[in-house]
C-alpha positions as CSV (number, residue, x, y, z in Angstrom):
1,M,117.2,183.9,156.3
2,R,120.7,182.5,155.8
3,I,123.6,183.4,158.0
4,T,127.3,182.7,158.2
5,F,128.1,181.8,161.8
6,I,131.8,181.9,162.8
7,T,132.8,180.0,165.9
8,S,135.6,177.9,167.4
9,P,134.6,174.8,169.5
10,S,132.6,176.2,172.5
11,E,130.0,174.6,174.8
12,N,128.2,178.0,175.1
13,I,128.3,179.2,171.5
14,E,128.0,176.1,169.2
15,P,124.7,175.1,170.7
16,Y,123.2,178.2,169.1
17,I,123.4,176.7,165.7
18,P,120.7,174.0,166.1
19,I,118.4,176.5,167.7
20,F,118.8,178.9,164.8
21,E,118.1,176.0,162.5
22,S,115.0,175.0,164.4
23,K,113.7,178.5,163.8
24,G,114.1,178.1,160.0
25,I,117.5,179.9,159.7
26,V,120.0,178.3,157.4
27,V,123.4,178.3,159.1
28,D,126.8,178.0,157.3
29,K,129.3,177.4,160.0
30,N,132.7,179.0,159.4
31,Q,132.0,179.3,155.7
32,M,130.1,181.8,153.5
33,H,127.3,181.3,151.0
34,P,127.1,184.0,148.3
35,K,123.5,184.7,149.3
36,C,124.0,184.9,153.0
37,D,122.0,187.6,154.8
38,A,124.4,188.3,157.7
39,I,127.9,187.4,159.0
40,I,128.1,186.7,162.7
41,G,131.4,186.5,164.5
42,T,131.7,185.2,168.1
43,G,134.7,186.8,169.6
44,H,138.5,186.6,169.3
45,T,139.1,182.9,169.9
46,G,140.2,180.6,167.2
47,H,141.2,183.6,165.1
48,G,137.6,183.8,163.9
49,Y,138.1,187.5,163.3
50,K,140.2,186.7,160.3
51,L,137.3,184.9,158.8
52,M,135.1,187.9,159.6
53,D,137.5,190.1,157.8
54,A,137.8,187.9,154.8
55,F,134.0,187.3,154.4
56,N,133.2,191.0,155.0
57,K,135.6,192.0,152.2
58,I,133.9,189.6,149.8
59,L,130.3,190.7,150.7
60,P,130.7,194.2,152.2
61,Q,127.0,195.0,151.8
62,V,126.0,192.1,154.1
63,P,125.5,193.1,157.8
64,L,128.5,192.2,159.9
65,V,128.0,191.6,163.6
66,N,130.0,190.2,166.5
67,L,129.0,188.5,169.7
68,T,131.6,190.1,171.9
69,L,132.4,188.1,175.0
70,D,135.2,190.2,176.4
71,F,138.0,192.7,175.7
72,Y,140.1,192.9,178.8
73,K,142.4,195.9,179.3
74,T,145.3,193.5,180.1
75,V,145.4,192.2,176.5
76,W,147.7,195.2,175.8
77,T,150.1,194.8,178.7
78,Y,150.7,191.1,179.4
79,S,151.7,188.0,177.5
80,N,149.7,186.7,174.6
81,P,150.2,182.9,174.5
82,H,147.6,182.3,171.8
83,N,149.1,185.0,169.6
84,Y,145.8,186.8,169.1
85,D,146.1,189.9,167.0
86,W,144.1,192.3,169.2
87,K,144.8,195.4,167.0
88,F,143.5,193.6,164.0
89,Y,140.5,192.3,165.9
90,K,139.7,195.8,167.1
91,K,139.8,197.0,163.5
92,V,137.3,194.3,162.5
93,L,135.0,195.4,165.4
94,H,135.1,199.0,164.1
95,R,133.6,197.7,160.8
96,C,130.8,195.7,162.5
97,D,127.3,197.0,162.1
98,E,126.5,195.9,165.6
99,L,128.3,194.4,168.6
100,W,126.3,192.1,170.8
101,C,127.9,192.3,174.3
102,I,127.3,189.9,177.1
103,A,127.7,192.4,179.9
104,D,127.8,196.2,180.4
105,E,131.4,195.7,181.4
106,V,132.2,194.7,177.8
107,I,130.4,197.8,176.4
108,L,132.3,200.0,178.8
109,R,135.7,198.5,177.8
110,L,134.8,198.8,174.1
111,G,134.0,202.4,174.6
112,E,137.4,202.9,176.2
113,E,138.9,201.3,173.2
114,G,137.3,203.9,171.0
115,L,134.5,201.8,169.5
116,D,131.0,203.3,169.0
117,T,129.0,202.1,172.0
118,D,125.7,203.2,170.2
119,K,126.1,200.0,168.1
120,C,126.6,197.9,171.2
121,K,123.6,195.9,172.3
122,L,123.5,194.0,175.7
123,M,122.7,190.3,175.4
124,K,123.1,188.5,178.7
125,I,124.3,185.0,177.6
126,W,122.4,181.9,178.6
127,S,123.6,179.7,181.4
128,R,123.8,175.9,181.6
129,F,121.8,175.5,184.7
130,F,121.7,171.9,186.1
131,D,119.5,170.0,188.5
132,Y,121.7,168.5,191.2
133,D,120.5,165.0,192.1
134,G,122.3,164.9,195.5
135,E,121.9,166.7,198.7
136,I,122.7,170.4,198.8
137,K,124.8,171.1,201.9
138,D,127.4,173.3,203.4
139,K,130.7,171.4,203.9
140,R,132.5,174.6,205.0
141,Y,134.8,175.6,202.2
142,V,134.9,178.6,199.9
143,L,134.8,177.8,196.1
144,N,136.5,179.8,193.4
145,P,135.0,178.3,190.2
146,V,136.7,180.8,187.8
147,R,139.8,179.9,185.9
148,A,143.0,181.7,186.8
149,Y,143.6,185.2,185.5
150,P,147.2,185.8,186.8
151,Y,147.3,189.3,185.1
152,D,144.3,190.6,187.0
153,K,145.3,193.3,189.5
154,N,143.5,191.4,192.3
155,Y,144.8,188.0,191.4
156,G,145.9,186.1,194.5
157,W,143.8,188.0,197.0
158,L,141.5,185.0,197.7
159,K,144.2,182.5,198.3
160,R,146.1,184.9,200.5
161,A,143.0,185.9,202.6
162,C,141.9,182.3,203.0
163,G,145.4,181.4,204.2
164,E,145.4,184.3,206.7
165,L,141.9,183.6,208.0
166,Q,142.4,179.8,207.9
167,I,139.4,179.3,205.6
168,P,139.4,176.2,203.5
169,L,139.5,177.1,199.8
170,F,138.8,175.0,196.7
171,E,139.8,176.2,193.3
172,T,138.6,174.2,190.3
173,K,140.6,176.0,187.6
174,N,138.2,174.5,185.1
175,K,139.8,171.1,185.3
176,V,137.1,169.1,187.1
177,P,134.7,166.6,185.5
178,Q,131.2,168.0,185.2
179,K,129.5,165.7,187.7
180,E,132.2,166.3,190.3
181,F,132.1,170.0,189.6
182,Q,128.3,170.1,190.3
183,K,128.9,168.3,193.6
184,I,131.6,170.8,194.6
185,I,129.3,173.7,193.9
186,A,126.4,172.0,195.8
187,E,128.5,171.4,198.9
188,C,130.4,174.7,199.2
189,A,129.6,177.4,201.8
190,F,129.7,180.1,199.2
191,M,131.6,181.2,196.1
192,C,134.1,183.9,195.6
193,T,136.2,185.5,192.9
194,E,138.5,188.4,193.6
195,Y,139.0,189.6,190.1
196,H,138.9,193.2,189.0
197,E,137.7,192.5,185.5
198,I,135.7,189.6,184.1
199,S,132.9,189.8,181.6
200,T,130.2,187.7,183.4
201,G,131.9,187.1,186.8
202,G,131.8,183.5,185.7
203,L,128.5,181.9,184.8
204,T,129.1,179.3,187.5
205,L,128.3,182.0,190.0
206,L,124.8,182.2,188.6
207,E,124.5,178.4,188.3
208,G,125.5,178.1,191.9
209,Y,123.0,180.7,193.0
210,R,120.3,178.4,191.7
211,L,121.4,176.0,194.4
212,G,121.3,178.7,197.1
213,K,125.0,179.5,197.0
214,V,125.9,183.2,197.3
215,S,129.0,184.9,195.8
216,V,131.5,187.5,197.1
217,V,132.7,189.6,194.2
218,S,134.4,192.9,193.4
219,D,132.4,196.2,193.1
220,S,134.6,197.1,190.1
221,P,132.6,198.5,187.1
222,Y,134.6,195.9,185.1
223,E,133.1,193.0,187.1
224,G,130.2,191.8,184.8
225,V,128.5,189.7,187.5
226,R,126.3,192.7,188.4
227,D,124.4,192.2,185.2
228,Y,123.8,188.6,186.2
229,L,123.3,188.6,190.0
230,G,122.7,192.3,190.7
231,E,122.0,193.0,194.4
232,R,122.0,189.3,195.2
233,A,125.8,189.2,195.1
234,I,128.0,190.4,198.1
235,Y,130.4,193.1,197.0
236,F,133.8,194.3,198.4
237,D,135.8,197.4,197.6
238,D,137.8,196.6,194.5
239,N,140.6,199.0,195.6
240,S,141.0,197.5,199.1
241,Y,142.5,194.1,200.1
242,D,141.6,194.8,203.7
243,D,137.9,195.3,202.7
244,F,138.0,192.2,200.6
245,K,139.3,190.2,203.6
246,R,136.7,191.8,205.9
247,V,133.8,190.9,203.6
248,L,135.2,187.3,203.1
249,K,135.5,186.9,206.9
250,E,132.0,188.2,207.6
251,T,130.5,186.0,204.9
252,W,132.3,183.0,206.3
253,E,131.2,183.6,209.9
254,N,127.6,184.4,208.9
255,T,127.0,182.7,205.6
256,P,123.7,183.8,204.0
257,Q,121.1,181.1,203.4
258,P,118.8,182.4,200.7
259,D,115.4,180.8,200.1
260,L,116.0,178.1,197.5
261,E,112.7,178.6,195.7
262,D,113.4,182.3,195.4
263,C,116.9,181.5,194.0
264,R,115.4,179.2,191.4
265,A,112.7,181.7,190.4
266,F,115.3,184.4,190.0
267,C,117.4,182.1,187.8
268,A,114.3,181.0,185.8
269,A,113.9,184.6,184.7
270,H,117.5,184.6,183.2
271,P,117.6,184.5,179.4
272,T,117.6,181.0,177.9
273,I,119.5,179.9,174.8
274,E,116.2,180.3,172.9
275,D,115.9,183.8,174.2
276,N,119.4,184.6,173.0
277,V,118.7,183.3,169.5
278,D,115.4,185.2,169.3
279,F,117.3,188.3,170.3
280,M,119.9,187.7,167.5
281,I,117.2,187.1,164.9
282,E,115.3,190.2,165.9
283,R,118.5,192.3,165.6
284,L,119.3,190.7,162.2
285,N,115.9,191.6,160.9
286,I,116.3,195.2,162.1
287,L,119.7,195.4,160.3
288,K,118.2,193.8,157.2
289,S,115.4,196.3,157.2
290,K,117.8,199.2,157.5
291,Q,119.8,197.8,154.7
292,N,116.7,197.5,152.5
293,N,115.8,201.1,153.3
294,K,119.2,202.3,152.2
295,G,118.7,200.6,148.9
296,T,115.4,202.3,148.2
């Protein structure tokens, strides 16, 4: 099998390529071979959807799929600093044979955008778990490991509540070196993100759980962490700042201490990067079979 794989620089997406190749798949990154068997896009970043559109028009008979990371409602109402063409991107998604979505939240949003959810397939994305070589401890601060989404309706709740409750808060904003970031996770009391909509909740919440760190998150149907942590997260009412503050206070005053071995066993069952690639190959084979059946 030969695939066209469209991606911008990404520490979670580009590592798929050598895994594909290790399984005998020929990968053309961001370019198309006339004998390719499938075209795979990986979201809206880097304007990759323009390559998806161009390649699909050249080889319309070749299956077109997209690994869809998110499609937040706020793209229509707030600033667009990267000048993404969301309307054009959505048109390309309509032409896809399948959409591989990393959370049910993404499928829900795509359905609201008018896309056919029958062609959406859930693929929980792999996480870069790490073994911390220091001591895991509780140095009594709350960690928000997710980058800022100032257009989210709940943005600012965490900082406000921590100020009112006099709870120390550390916000990384994705600007911390990896080793230091791991130490910050390993030494927090627990993690929290107040956001109404986020596709995975932030994979760091899952990585932190492997170290025994629980997370306080919204019960919004657009909070994708439920696909990753399920009942192991602590939820607050998405429509109530007072409930958020209550849950934050209760978790601070009585921080859960889950069994570390159980946490690690739970995380060990999460899909690996190899599992993700196996899923994609399986889906491509199904699409190829359907294509062959149409031709007979």
